[in-house]
Backbone as XML, in Angstrom:
<?xml version="1.0"?>
<chain id="A" units="angstrom">
  <residue number="1" name="MET">
    <atom name="N" x="-62.340" y="-41.418" z="20.530"/>
    <atom name="CA" x="-62.463" y="-42.593" z="19.713"/>
    <atom name="C" x="-62.197" y="-42.178" z="18.248"/>
  </residue>
  <residue number="2" name="PRO">
    <atom name="N" x="-61.267" y="-42.866" z="17.551"/>
    <atom name="CA" x="-60.955" y="-42.486" z="16.214"/>
    <atom name="C" x="-62.104" y="-42.819" z="15.234"/>
  </residue>
  <residue number="3" name="ARG">
    <atom name="N" x="-62.270" y="-41.975" z="14.284"/>
    <atom name="CA" x="-63.317" y="-42.115" z="13.306"/>
    <atom name="C" x="-62.934" y="-43.173" z="12.286"/>
  </residue>
  <residue number="4" name="SER">
    <atom name="N" x="-63.839" y="-44.026" z="11.902"/>
    <atom name="CA" x="-63.517" y="-45.066" z="10.873"/>
    <atom name="C" x="-63.338" y="-44.371" z="9.528"/>
  </residue>
  <residue number="5" name="SER">
    <atom name="N" x="-62.584" y="-45.034" z="8.638"/>
    <atom name="CA" x="-62.282" y="-44.419" z="7.390"/>
    <atom name="C" x="-63.523" y="-44.202" z="6.550"/>
  </residue>
  <residue number="6" name="SER">
    <atom name="N" x="-64.511" y="-45.071" z="6.633"/>
    <atom name="CA" x="-65.745" y="-44.894" z="5.855"/>
    <atom name="C" x="-66.496" y="-43.684" z="6.373"/>
  </residue>
  <residue number="7" name="ALA">
    <atom name="N" x="-66.547" y="-43.494" z="7.677"/>
    <atom name="CA" x="-67.201" y="-42.330" z="8.260"/>
    <atom name="C" x="-66.456" y="-41.071" z="7.871"/>
  </residue>
  <residue number="8" name="ALA">
    <atom name="N" x="-65.126" y="-41.107" z="7.890"/>
    <atom name="CA" x="-64.365" y="-39.915" z="7.520"/>
    <atom name="C" x="-64.575" y="-39.533" z="6.023"/>
  </residue>
  <residue number="9" name="LYS">
    <atom name="N" x="-64.678" y="-40.557" z="5.202"/>
    <atom name="CA" x="-64.922" y="-40.325" z="3.758"/>
    <atom name="C" x="-66.340" y="-39.731" z="3.575"/>
  </residue>
  <residue number="10" name="LEU">
    <atom name="N" x="-67.296" y="-40.221" z="4.325"/>
    <atom name="CA" x="-68.671" y="-39.740" z="4.225"/>
    <atom name="C" x="-68.751" y="-38.284" z="4.670"/>
  </residue>
  <residue number="11" name="ILE">
    <atom name="N" x="-68.061" y="-37.957" z="5.779"/>
    <atom name="CA" x="-68.023" y="-36.559" z="6.254"/>
    <atom name="C" x="-67.381" y="-35.679" z="5.234"/>
  </residue>
  <residue number="12" name="LYS">
    <atom name="N" x="-66.271" y="-36.111" z="4.617"/>
    <atom name="CA" x="-65.608" y="-35.311" z="3.614"/>
    <atom name="C" x="-66.569" y="-35.155" z="2.429"/>
  </residue>
  <residue number="13" name="PHE">
    <atom name="N" x="-67.234" y="-36.194" z="2.051"/>
    <atom name="CA" x="-68.211" y="-36.125" z="0.944"/>
    <atom name="C" x="-69.287" y="-35.091" z="1.262"/>
  </residue>
  <residue number="14" name="PHE">
    <atom name="N" x="-69.818" y="-35.116" z="2.506"/>
    <atom name="CA" x="-70.811" y="-34.127" z="2.925"/>
    <atom name="C" x="-70.281" y="-32.716" z="2.832"/>
  </residue>
  <residue number="15" name="ASN">
    <atom name="N" x="-69.068" y="-32.536" z="3.323"/>
    <atom name="CA" x="-68.496" y="-31.179" z="3.311"/>
    <atom name="C" x="-68.187" y="-30.688" z="1.873"/>
  </residue>
  <residue number="16" name="ASP">
    <atom name="N" x="-67.770" y="-31.602" z="1.021"/>
    <atom name="CA" x="-67.457" y="-31.231" z="-0.354"/>
    <atom name="C" x="-68.714" y="-31.021" z="-1.240"/>
  </residue>
  <residue number="17" name="HIS">
    <atom name="N" x="-69.748" y="-31.741" z="-0.953"/>
    <atom name="CA" x="-70.973" y="-31.713" z="-1.806"/>
    <atom name="C" x="-72.177" y="-31.347" z="-0.994"/>
  </residue>
  <residue number="18" name="GLU">
    <atom name="N" x="-72.046" y="-30.424" z="-0.099"/>
    <atom name="CA" x="-73.101" y="-30.134" z="0.886"/>
    <atom name="C" x="-74.461" y="-29.888" z="0.254"/>
  </residue>
  <residue number="19" name="VAL">
    <atom name="N" x="-74.535" y="-29.075" z="-0.784"/>
    <atom name="CA" x="-75.775" y="-28.709" z="-1.368"/>
    <atom name="C" x="-76.412" y="-29.869" z="-2.058"/>
  </residue>
  <residue number="20" name="ALA">
    <atom name="N" x="-75.608" y="-30.706" z="-2.743"/>
    <atom name="CA" x="-76.153" y="-31.747" z="-3.592"/>
    <atom name="C" x="-76.700" y="-32.956" z="-2.779"/>
  </residue>
  <residue number="21" name="VAL">
    <atom name="N" x="-76.195" y="-33.234" z="-1.592"/>
    <atom name="CA" x="-76.607" y="-34.484" z="-0.990"/>
    <atom name="C" x="-77.357" y="-34.356" z="0.341"/>
  </residue>
  <residue number="22" name="GLN">
    <atom name="N" x="-77.503" y="-33.167" z="0.823"/>
    <atom name="CA" x="-78.128" y="-33.003" z="2.140"/>
    <atom name="C" x="-79.598" y="-32.618" z="2.066"/>
  </residue>
  <residue number="23" name="LEU">
    <atom name="N" x="-80.326" y="-33.146" z="2.998"/>
    <atom name="CA" x="-81.673" y="-32.694" z="3.266"/>
    <atom name="C" x="-81.510" y="-31.697" z="4.430"/>
  </residue>
  <residue number="24" name="THR">
    <atom name="N" x="-81.697" y="-30.427" z="4.123"/>
    <atom name="CA" x="-81.573" y="-29.444" z="5.206"/>
    <atom name="C" x="-82.856" y="-29.410" z="6.004"/>
  </residue>
  <residue number="25" name="ILE">
    <atom name="N" x="-82.705" y="-29.431" z="7.292"/>
    <atom name="CA" x="-83.846" y="-29.413" z="8.175"/>
    <atom name="C" x="-84.298" y="-27.969" z="8.406"/>
  </residue>
  <residue number="26" name="ARG">
    <atom name="N" x="-85.441" y="-27.621" z="7.886"/>
    <atom name="CA" x="-86.012" y="-26.303" z="8.133"/>
    <atom name="C" x="-87.418" y="-26.508" z="8.699"/>
  </residue>
  <residue number="27" name="LEU">
    <atom name="N" x="-87.618" y="-25.953" z="9.832"/>
    <atom name="CA" x="-88.944" y="-26.081" z="10.477"/>
    <atom name="C" x="-89.770" y="-24.839" z="10.192"/>
  </residue>
  <residue number="28" name="ASN">
    <atom name="N" x="-90.844" y="-25.059" z="9.455"/>
    <atom name="CA" x="-91.736" y="-23.926" z="9.231"/>
    <atom name="C" x="-92.635" y="-23.788" z="10.440"/>
  </residue>
  <residue number="29" name="LYS">
    <atom name="N" x="-93.463" y="-22.780" z="10.458"/>
    <atom name="CA" x="-94.342" y="-22.485" z="11.613"/>
    <atom name="C" x="-95.194" y="-23.680" z="11.933"/>
  </residue>
  <residue number="30" name="THR">
    <atom name="N" x="-95.787" y="-24.346" z="10.905"/>
    <atom name="CA" x="-96.672" y="-25.474" z="11.101"/>
    <atom name="C" x="-95.914" y="-26.646" z="11.764"/>
  </residue>
  <residue number="31" name="SER">
    <atom name="N" x="-94.697" y="-26.922" z="11.315"/>
    <atom name="CA" x="-93.902" y="-27.988" z="11.897"/>
    <atom name="C" x="-93.593" y="-27.707" z="13.379"/>
  </residue>
  <residue number="32" name="LYS">
    <atom name="N" x="-93.238" y="-26.453" z="13.659"/>
    <atom name="CA" x="-92.954" y="-26.130" z="15.060"/>
    <atom name="C" x="-94.162" y="-26.250" z="15.944"/>
  </residue>
  <residue number="33" name="GLU">
    <atom name="N" x="-95.334" y="-25.832" z="15.395"/>
    <atom name="CA" x="-96.549" y="-25.978" z="16.219"/>
    <atom name="C" x="-96.909" y="-27.452" z="16.402"/>
  </residue>
  <residue number="34" name="LYS">
    <atom name="N" x="-96.684" y="-28.241" z="15.352"/>
    <atom name="CA" x="-97.027" y="-29.686" z="15.458"/>
    <atom name="C" x="-96.115" y="-30.315" z="16.472"/>
  </residue>
  <residue number="35" name="MET">
    <atom name="N" x="-94.819" y="-30.007" z="16.446"/>
    <atom name="CA" x="-93.897" y="-30.618" z="17.366"/>
    <atom name="C" x="-94.129" y="-30.090" z="18.805"/>
  </residue>
  <residue number="36" name="ALA">
    <atom name="N" x="-94.612" y="-28.873" z="18.934"/>
    <atom name="CA" x="-94.879" y="-28.358" z="20.267"/>
    <atom name="C" x="-96.019" y="-29.108" z="20.886"/>
  </residue>
  <residue number="37" name="LYS">
    <atom name="N" x="-96.975" y="-29.561" z="20.052"/>
    <atom name="CA" x="-98.153" y="-30.294" z="20.562"/>
    <atom name="C" x="-97.810" y="-31.769" z="20.862"/>
  </residue>
  <residue number="38" name="SER">
    <atom name="N" x="-96.650" y="-32.237" z="20.311"/>
    <atom name="CA" x="-96.261" y="-33.620" z="20.460"/>
    <atom name="C" x="-96.057" y="-33.963" z="21.947"/>
  </residue>
  <residue number="39" name="LYS">
    <atom name="N" x="-96.412" y="-35.205" z="22.269"/>
    <atom name="CA" x="-96.248" y="-35.652" z="23.649"/>
    <atom name="C" x="-94.845" y="-36.164" z="23.919"/>
  </residue>
  <residue number="40" name="LEU">
    <atom name="N" x="-94.041" y="-36.290" z="22.898"/>
    <atom name="CA" x="-92.696" y="-36.801" z="23.052"/>
    <atom name="C" x="-91.832" y="-35.805" z="23.833"/>
  </residue>
  <residue number="41" name="LYS">
    <atom name="N" x="-91.224" y="-36.266" z="24.879"/>
    <atom name="CA" x="-90.382" y="-35.406" z="25.658"/>
    <atom name="C" x="-88.935" y="-35.490" z="25.127"/>
  </residue>
  <residue number="42" name="TYR">
    <atom name="N" x="-88.243" y="-34.381" z="25.226"/>
    <atom name="CA" x="-86.884" y="-34.347" z="24.694"/>
    <atom name="C" x="-85.879" y="-34.859" z="25.709"/>
  </residue>
  <residue number="43" name="THR">
    <atom name="N" x="-85.839" y="-36.149" z="25.876"/>
    <atom name="CA" x="-84.972" y="-36.749" z="26.870"/>
    <atom name="C" x="-83.946" y="-37.683" z="26.149"/>
  </residue>
  <residue number="44" name="SER">
    <atom name="N" x="-82.840" y="-38.011" z="26.818"/>
    <atom name="CA" x="-81.870" y="-38.896" z="26.225"/>
    <atom name="C" x="-82.469" y="-40.274" z="26.005"/>
  </residue>
  <residue number="45" name="THR">
    <atom name="N" x="-83.396" y="-40.708" z="26.825"/>
    <atom name="CA" x="-84.061" y="-42.003" z="26.648"/>
    <atom name="C" x="-84.824" y="-42.043" z="25.341"/>
  </residue>
  <residue number="46" name="ASN">
    <atom name="N" x="-85.584" y="-40.980" z="25.041"/>
    <atom name="CA" x="-86.357" y="-40.910" z="23.776"/>
    <atom name="C" x="-85.396" y="-40.764" z="22.595"/>
  </residue>
  <residue number="47" name="LEU">
    <atom name="N" x="-84.286" y="-40.097" z="22.777"/>
    <atom name="CA" x="-83.269" y="-39.993" z="21.696"/>
    <atom name="C" x="-82.753" y="-41.399" z="21.399"/>
  </residue>
  <residue number="48" name="LYS">
    <atom name="N" x="-82.418" y="-42.194" z="22.440"/>
    <atom name="CA" x="-81.934" y="-43.552" z="22.194"/>
    <atom name="C" x="-83.024" y="-44.417" z="21.458"/>
  </residue>
  <residue number="49" name="LYS">
    <atom name="N" x="-84.297" y="-44.215" z="21.836"/>
    <atom name="CA" x="-85.367" y="-44.923" z="21.109"/>
    <atom name="C" x="-85.437" y="-44.558" z="19.679"/>
  </residue>
  <residue number="50" name="LEU">
    <atom name="N" x="-85.268" y="-43.249" z="19.365"/>
    <atom name="CA" x="-85.291" y="-42.771" z="17.994"/>
    <atom name="C" x="-84.084" y="-43.365" z="17.204"/>
  </residue>
  <residue number="51" name="GLU">
    <atom name="N" x="-82.897" y="-43.341" z="17.850"/>
    <atom name="CA" x="-81.722" y="-43.942" z="17.242"/>
    <atom name="C" x="-81.892" y="-45.406" z="16.952"/>
  </residue>
  <residue number="52" name="ASN">
    <atom name="N" x="-82.533" y="-46.090" z="17.859"/>
    <atom name="CA" x="-82.803" y="-47.538" z="17.686"/>
    <atom name="C" x="-83.810" y="-47.752" z="16.550"/>
  </residue>
  <residue number="53" name="LEU">
    <atom name="N" x="-84.808" y="-46.903" z="16.413"/>
    <atom name="CA" x="-85.743" y="-46.990" z="15.331"/>
    <atom name="C" x="-85.034" y="-46.836" z="13.988"/>
  </residue>
  <residue number="54" name="PHE">
    <atom name="N" x="-84.209" y="-45.806" z="13.896"/>
    <atom name="CA" x="-83.452" y="-45.633" z="12.634"/>
    <atom name="C" x="-82.557" y="-46.813" z="12.327"/>
  </residue>
  <residue number="55" name="LYS">
    <atom name="N" x="-81.912" y="-47.352" z="13.367"/>
    <atom name="CA" x="-81.030" y="-48.512" z="13.179"/>
    <atom name="C" x="-81.840" y="-49.683" z="12.626"/>
  </residue>
  <residue number="56" name="GLU">
    <atom name="N" x="-83.008" y="-49.943" z="13.165"/>
    <atom name="CA" x="-83.819" y="-51.032" z="12.759"/>
    <atom name="C" x="-84.349" y="-50.874" z="11.312"/>
  </residue>
  <residue number="57" name="ILE">
    <atom name="N" x="-84.533" y="-49.674" z="10.867"/>
    <atom name="CA" x="-85.034" y="-49.471" z="9.501"/>
    <atom name="C" x="-83.891" y="-49.304" z="8.513"/>
  </residue>
  <residue number="58" name="GLY">
    <atom name="N" x="-82.637" y="-49.448" z="9.016"/>
    <atom name="CA" x="-81.532" y="-49.513" z="8.092"/>
    <atom name="C" x="-80.692" y="-48.269" z="7.954"/>
  </residue>
  <residue number="59" name="TYR">
    <atom name="N" x="-80.867" y="-47.326" z="8.796"/>
    <atom name="CA" x="-80.112" y="-46.077" z="8.764"/>
    <atom name="C" x="-78.981" y="-46.066" z="9.804"/>
  </residue>
  <residue number="60" name="LYS">
    <atom name="N" x="-77.873" y="-45.468" z="9.444"/>
    <atom name="CA" x="-76.798" y="-45.299" z="10.380"/>
    <atom name="C" x="-76.698" y="-43.794" z="10.733"/>
  </residue>
  <residue number="61" name="ILE">
    <atom name="N" x="-76.595" y="-43.495" z="12.027"/>
    <atom name="CA" x="-76.563" y="-42.143" z="12.513"/>
    <atom name="C" x="-75.131" y="-41.849" z="12.929"/>
  </residue>
  <residue number="62" name="ILE">
    <atom name="N" x="-74.543" y="-40.771" z="12.402"/>
    <atom name="CA" x="-73.194" y="-40.373" z="12.742"/>
    <atom name="C" x="-73.297" y="-38.967" z="13.391"/>
  </residue>
  <residue number="63" name="TYR">
    <atom name="N" x="-72.699" y="-38.799" z="14.568"/>
    <atom name="CA" x="-72.548" y="-37.479" z="15.169"/>
    <atom name="C" x="-71.141" y="-37.006" z="14.953"/>
  </residue>
  <residue number="64" name="GLU">
    <atom name="N" x="-71.036" y="-35.933" z="14.166"/>
    <atom name="CA" x="-69.738" y="-35.391" z="13.808"/>
    <atom name="C" x="-69.764" y="-33.864" z="13.861"/>
  </residue>
  <residue number="65" name="LYS">
    <atom name="N" x="-68.585" y="-33.275" z="14.002"/>
    <atom name="CA" x="-68.522" y="-31.801" z="13.918"/>
    <atom name="C" x="-68.210" y="-31.460" z="12.459"/>
  </residue>
  <residue number="66" name="GLY">
    <atom name="N" x="-68.606" y="-30.302" z="12.070"/>
    <atom name="CA" x="-68.343" y="-29.863" z="10.687"/>
    <atom name="C" x="-69.217" y="-28.740" z="10.325"/>
  </residue>
  <residue number="67" name="HIS">
    <atom name="N" x="-69.055" y="-28.243" z="9.120"/>
    <atom name="CA" x="-69.803" y="-27.138" z="8.612"/>
    <atom name="C" x="-70.943" y="-27.677" z="7.721"/>
  </residue>
  <residue number="68" name="PHE">
    <atom name="N" x="-71.904" y="-28.285" z="8.360"/>
    <atom name="CA" x="-73.035" y="-28.828" z="7.606"/>
    <atom name="C" x="-74.264" y="-28.770" z="8.453"/>
  </residue>
  <residue number="69" name="ASN">
    <atom name="N" x="-75.391" y="-28.827" z="7.823"/>
    <atom name="CA" x="-76.687" y="-28.885" z="8.491"/>
    <atom name="C" x="-76.963" y="-30.350" z="8.690"/>
  </residue>
  <residue number="70" name="SER">
    <atom name="N" x="-77.787" y="-30.663" z="9.684"/>
    <atom name="CA" x="-78.152" y="-32.082" z="9.879"/>
    <atom name="C" x="-78.994" y="-32.477" z="8.672"/>
  </residue>
  <residue number="71" name="GLY">
    <atom name="N" x="-78.937" y="-33.771" z="8.384"/>
    <atom name="CA" x="-79.702" y="-34.252" z="7.250"/>
    <atom name="C" x="-79.367" y="-35.706" z="7.019"/>
  </residue>
  <residue number="72" name="TYR">
    <atom name="N" x="-79.801" y="-36.179" z="5.883"/>
    <atom name="CA" x="-79.489" y="-37.536" z="5.531"/>
    <atom name="C" x="-79.121" y="-37.653" z="4.055"/>
  </residue>
  <residue number="73" name="CYS">
    <atom name="N" x="-78.434" y="-38.659" z="3.699"/>
    <atom name="CA" x="-78.140" y="-38.932" z="2.291"/>
    <atom name="C" x="-78.069" y="-40.421" z="2.068"/>
  </residue>
  <residue number="74" name="ILE">
    <atom name="N" x="-78.127" y="-40.777" z="0.849"/>
    <atom name="CA" x="-77.904" y="-42.183" z="0.447"/>
    <atom name="C" x="-76.693" y="-42.159" z="-0.494"/>
  </residue>
  <residue number="75" name="VAL">
    <atom name="N" x="-75.589" y="-42.686" z="-0.042"/>
    <atom name="CA" x="-74.370" y="-42.757" z="-0.826"/>
    <atom name="C" x="-74.095" y="-44.217" z="-1.101"/>
  </residue>
  <residue number="76" name="ASN">
    <atom name="N" x="-74.074" y="-44.573" z="-2.373"/>
    <atom name="CA" x="-73.827" y="-45.992" z="-2.753"/>
    <atom name="C" x="-74.751" y="-46.915" z="-2.017"/>
  </residue>
  <residue number="77" name="GLU">
    <atom name="N" x="-76.017" y="-46.541" z="-1.945"/>
    <atom name="CA" x="-77.081" y="-47.318" z="-1.313"/>
    <atom name="C" x="-76.878" y="-47.526" z="0.192"/>
  </residue>
  <residue number="78" name="ARG">
    <atom name="N" x="-76.074" y="-46.645" z="0.830"/>
    <atom name="CA" x="-75.985" y="-46.711" z="2.270"/>
    <atom name="C" x="-76.789" y="-45.558" z="2.833"/>
  </residue>
  <residue number="79" name="LYS">
    <atom name="N" x="-77.690" y="-45.879" z="3.725"/>
    <atom name="CA" x="-78.563" y="-44.842" z="4.338"/>
    <atom name="C" x="-77.805" y="-44.302" z="5.554"/>
  </residue>
  <residue number="80" name="THR">
    <atom name="N" x="-77.433" y="-43.029" z="5.495"/>
    <atom name="CA" x="-76.668" y="-42.459" z="6.616"/>
    <atom name="C" x="-77.230" y="-41.086" z="6.961"/>
  </residue>
  <residue number="81" name="ILE">
    <atom name="N" x="-77.334" y="-40.822" z="8.248"/>
    <atom name="CA" x="-77.781" y="-39.572" z="8.769"/>
    <atom name="C" x="-76.573" y="-38.977" z="9.501"/>
  </residue>
  <residue number="82" name="VAL">
    <atom name="N" x="-76.284" y="-37.683" z="9.206"/>
    <atom name="CA" x="-75.180" y="-37.019" z="9.873"/>
    <atom name="C" x="-75.745" y="-35.864" z="10.636"/>
  </residue>
  <residue number="83" name="ILE">
    <atom name="N" x="-75.464" y="-35.810" z="11.950"/>
    <atom name="CA" x="-75.947" y="-34.752" z="12.831"/>
    <atom name="C" x="-74.791" y="-34.096" z="13.527"/>
  </residue>
  <residue number="84" name="ASN">
    <atom name="N" x="-74.850" y="-32.821" z="13.616"/>
    <atom name="CA" x="-73.781" y="-32.081" z="14.296"/>
    <atom name="C" x="-73.656" y="-32.557" z="15.739"/>
  </residue>
  <residue number="85" name="LYS">
    <atom name="N" x="-72.471" y="-32.955" z="16.137"/>
    <atom name="CA" x="-72.264" y="-33.549" z="17.449"/>
    <atom name="C" x="-72.404" y="-32.522" z="18.575"/>
  </residue>
  <residue number="86" name="PHE">
    <atom name="N" x="-72.398" y="-31.245" z="18.271"/>
    <atom name="CA" x="-72.550" y="-30.222" z="19.286"/>
    <atom name="C" x="-73.966" y="-29.856" z="19.560"/>
  </residue>
  <residue number="87" name="TYR">
    <atom name="N" x="-74.922" y="-30.452" z="18.794"/>
    <atom name="CA" x="-76.350" y="-30.164" z="19.049"/>
    <atom name="C" x="-76.760" y="-30.782" z="20.400"/>
  </residue>
  <residue number="88" name="LYS">
    <atom name="N" x="-77.634" y="-30.111" z="21.064"/>
    <atom name="CA" x="-78.192" y="-30.621" z="22.316"/>
    <atom name="C" x="-79.247" y="-31.665" z="21.994"/>
  </residue>
  <residue number="89" name="THR">
    <atom name="N" x="-79.654" y="-32.390" z="23.063"/>
    <atom name="CA" x="-80.595" y="-33.499" z="22.909"/>
    <atom name="C" x="-81.862" y="-33.082" z="22.213"/>
  </residue>
  <residue number="90" name="ASP">
    <atom name="N" x="-82.438" y="-31.928" z="22.576"/>
    <atom name="CA" x="-83.739" y="-31.550" z="21.939"/>
    <atom name="C" x="-83.559" y="-31.248" z="20.447"/>
  </residue>
  <residue number="91" name="THR">
    <atom name="N" x="-82.406" y="-30.660" z="20.052"/>
    <atom name="CA" x="-82.186" y="-30.374" z="18.663"/>
    <atom name="C" x="-81.950" y="-31.657" z="17.872"/>
  </residue>
  <residue number="92" name="ARG">
    <atom name="N" x="-81.254" y="-32.602" z="18.491"/>
    <atom name="CA" x="-81.017" y="-33.895" z="17.839"/>
    <atom name="C" x="-82.357" y="-34.609" z="17.593"/>
  </residue>
  <residue number="93" name="ILE">
    <atom name="N" x="-83.212" y="-34.602" z="18.627"/>
    <atom name="CA" x="-84.528" y="-35.216" z="18.488"/>
    <atom name="C" x="-85.345" y="-34.544" z="17.375"/>
  </residue>
  <residue number="94" name="THR">
    <atom name="N" x="-85.294" y="-33.199" z="17.382"/>
    <atom name="CA" x="-86.068" y="-32.473" z="16.340"/>
    <atom name="C" x="-85.566" y="-32.818" z="14.964"/>
  </residue>
  <residue number="95" name="CYS">
    <atom name="N" x="-84.294" y="-32.928" z="14.780"/>
    <atom name="CA" x="-83.725" y="-33.310" z="13.468"/>
    <atom name="C" x="-84.172" y="-34.661" z="13.072"/>
  </residue>
  <residue number="96" name="LEU">
    <atom name="N" x="-84.034" y="-35.637" z="13.987"/>
    <atom name="CA" x="-84.429" y="-36.999" z="13.714"/>
    <atom name="C" x="-85.916" y="-37.115" z="13.378"/>
  </residue>
  <residue number="97" name="LEU">
    <atom name="N" x="-86.764" y="-36.395" z="14.129"/>
    <atom name="CA" x="-88.198" y="-36.433" z="13.814"/>
    <atom name="C" x="-88.510" y="-35.836" z="12.451"/>
  </residue>
  <residue number="98" name="SER">
    <atom name="N" x="-87.800" y="-34.771" z="12.096"/>
    <atom name="CA" x="-87.974" y="-34.148" z="10.784"/>
    <atom name="C" x="-87.600" y="-35.108" z="9.691"/>
  </residue>
  <residue number="99" name="ILE">
    <atom name="N" x="-86.497" y="-35.795" z="9.868"/>
    <atom name="CA" x="-86.029" y="-36.763" z="8.871"/>
    <atom name="C" x="-87.042" y="-37.943" z="8.797"/>
  </residue>
  <residue number="100" name="LEU">
    <atom name="N" x="-87.536" y="-38.365" z="9.953"/>
    <atom name="CA" x="-88.495" y="-39.432" z="9.988"/>
    <atom name="C" x="-89.760" y="-39.095" z="9.189"/>
  </residue>
  <residue number="101" name="ASN">
    <atom name="N" x="-90.129" y="-37.835" z="9.205"/>
    <atom name="CA" x="-91.327" y="-37.429" z="8.472"/>
    <atom name="C" x="-91.027" y="-37.405" z="6.953"/>
  </residue>
  <residue number="102" name="GLU">
    <atom name="N" x="-89.773" y="-37.361" z="6.549"/>
    <atom name="CA" x="-89.421" y="-37.271" z="5.141"/>
    <atom name="C" x="-89.186" y="-38.628" z="4.454"/>
  </residue>
  <residue number="103" name="ILE">
    <atom name="N" x="-88.930" y="-39.690" z="5.242"/>
    <atom name="CA" x="-88.566" y="-40.971" z="4.679"/>
    <atom name="C" x="-89.749" y="-41.944" z="4.789"/>
  </residue>
  <residue number="104" name="GLU">
    <atom name="N" x="-89.655" y="-42.992" z="4.008"/>
    <atom name="CA" x="-90.689" y="-44.024" z="4.048"/>
    <atom name="C" x="-90.187" y="-45.080" z="5.007"/>
  </residue>
  <residue number="105" name="VAL">
    <atom name="N" x="-91.064" y="-45.428" z="5.944"/>
    <atom name="CA" x="-90.684" y="-46.418" z="6.978"/>
    <atom name="C" x="-91.488" y="-47.697" z="6.783"/>
  </residue>
  <residue number="106" name="THR">
    <atom name="N" x="-90.805" y="-48.793" z="6.690"/>
    <atom name="CA" x="-91.445" y="-50.080" z="6.586"/>
    <atom name="C" x="-91.435" y="-50.701" z="7.957"/>
  </residue>
  <residue number="107" name="THR">
    <atom name="N" x="-92.608" y="-50.983" z="8.535"/>
    <atom name="CA" x="-92.719" y="-51.460" z="9.879"/>
    <atom name="C" x="-92.499" y="-52.949" z="10.003"/>
  </residue>
  <residue number="108" name="GLU">
    <atom name="N" x="-92.435" y="-53.664" z="8.880"/>
    <atom name="CA" x="-92.164" y="-55.087" z="8.918"/>
    <atom name="C" x="-90.719" y="-55.351" z="9.463"/>
  </residue>
  <residue number="109" name="GLY">
    <atom name="N" x="-90.624" y="-56.240" z="10.405"/>
    <atom name="CA" x="-89.323" y="-56.603" z="10.913"/>
    <atom name="C" x="-88.930" y="-55.744" z="12.151"/>
  </residue>
  <residue number="110" name="LEU">
    <atom name="N" x="-89.713" y="-54.766" z="12.521"/>
    <atom name="CA" x="-89.388" y="-54.000" z="13.682"/>
    <atom name="C" x="-89.706" y="-54.814" z="14.963"/>
  </residue>
  <residue number="111" name="GLU">
    <atom name="N" x="-88.884" y="-54.614" z="15.963"/>
    <atom name="CA" x="-89.176" y="-55.299" z="17.283"/>
    <atom name="C" x="-90.451" y="-54.636" z="17.806"/>
  </residue>
  <residue number="112" name="GLN">
    <atom name="N" x="-91.160" y="-55.356" z="18.676"/>
    <atom name="CA" x="-92.456" y="-54.893" z="19.183"/>
    <atom name="C" x="-92.308" y="-53.553" z="19.923"/>
  </residue>
  <residue number="113" name="GLU">
    <atom name="N" x="-91.265" y="-53.417" z="20.748"/>
    <atom name="CA" x="-91.091" y="-52.156" z="21.523"/>
    <atom name="C" x="-90.878" y="-50.998" z="20.533"/>
  </residue>
  <residue number="114" name="THR">
    <atom name="N" x="-90.057" y="-51.189" z="19.520"/>
    <atom name="CA" x="-89.801" y="-50.119" z="18.548"/>
    <atom name="C" x="-91.028" y="-49.848" z="17.735"/>
  </residue>
  <residue number="115" name="LEU">
    <atom name="N" x="-91.736" y="-50.841" z="17.360"/>
    <atom name="CA" x="-92.985" y="-50.640" z="16.605"/>
    <atom name="C" x="-94.006" y="-49.808" z="17.407"/>
  </residue>
  <residue number="116" name="THR">
    <atom name="N" x="-94.164" y="-50.109" z="18.689"/>
    <atom name="CA" x="-95.065" y="-49.407" z="19.568"/>
    <atom name="C" x="-94.637" y="-47.902" z="19.661"/>
  </residue>
  <residue number="117" name="PHE">
    <atom name="N" x="-93.315" y="-47.684" z="19.825"/>
    <atom name="CA" x="-92.783" y="-46.332" z="19.909"/>
    <atom name="C" x="-93.056" y="-45.579" z="18.596"/>
  </residue>
  <residue number="118" name="TYR">
    <atom name="N" x="-92.847" y="-46.229" z="17.468"/>
    <atom name="CA" x="-93.070" y="-45.591" z="16.146"/>
    <atom name="C" x="-94.589" y="-45.273" z="15.986"/>
  </residue>
  <residue number="119" name="GLN">
    <atom name="N" x="-95.438" y="-46.185" z="16.352"/>
    <atom name="CA" x="-96.858" y="-45.951" z="16.198"/>
    <atom name="C" x="-97.316" y="-44.817" z="17.138"/>
  </residue>
  <residue number="120" name="ASP">
    <atom name="N" x="-96.758" y="-44.707" z="18.289"/>
    <atom name="CA" x="-97.089" y="-43.601" z="19.211"/>
    <atom name="C" x="-96.669" y="-42.270" z="18.581"/>
  </residue>
  <residue number="121" name="LEU">
    <atom name="N" x="-95.561" y="-42.266" z="17.871"/>
    <atom name="CA" x="-95.058" y="-41.023" z="17.227"/>
    <atom name="C" x="-95.967" y="-40.602" z="16.087"/>
  </residue>
  <residue number="122" name="ILE">
    <atom name="N" x="-96.380" y="-41.542" z="15.259"/>
    <atom name="CA" x="-97.159" y="-41.155" z="14.078"/>
    <atom name="C" x="-98.626" y="-40.874" z="14.376"/>
  </residue>
  <residue number="123" name="PHE">
    <atom name="N" x="-99.146" y="-41.370" z="15.467"/>
    <atom name="CA" x="-100.515" y="-41.151" z="15.818"/>
    <atom name="C" x="-100.755" y="-39.987" z="16.772"/>
  </residue>
  <residue number="124" name="GLU">
    <atom name="N" x="-99.660" y="-39.291" z="17.131"/>
    <atom name="CA" x="-99.842" y="-38.132" z="18.005"/>
    <atom name="C" x="-100.387" y="-36.976" z="17.283"/>
  </residue>
</chain>
């Protein structure tokens, strides 16, 4: 599937300005222990639920190849997350959970199923 021109521009922007715009995901020992205790299983179903949560709070997730770490940026008030497309499901989920811990989430307007999933994540 061909990449849209806006996605291609964003990927080029990430590659050109990697240090300035990316939130690099680094898991310290505490984060790893916390995620190890999490009840969330690393399945494609839970990945879809996470992707849906980000969609509902206004973020666009792009899976692309390139020389960048996973992270997110806001370019011209567009909230975009770029994740390496070669990451496995568990690494994608770990990246999204780390980003979720870094951003402010407004629960108003979330569908009930998504809200329940989000509340289960934050109360674990």
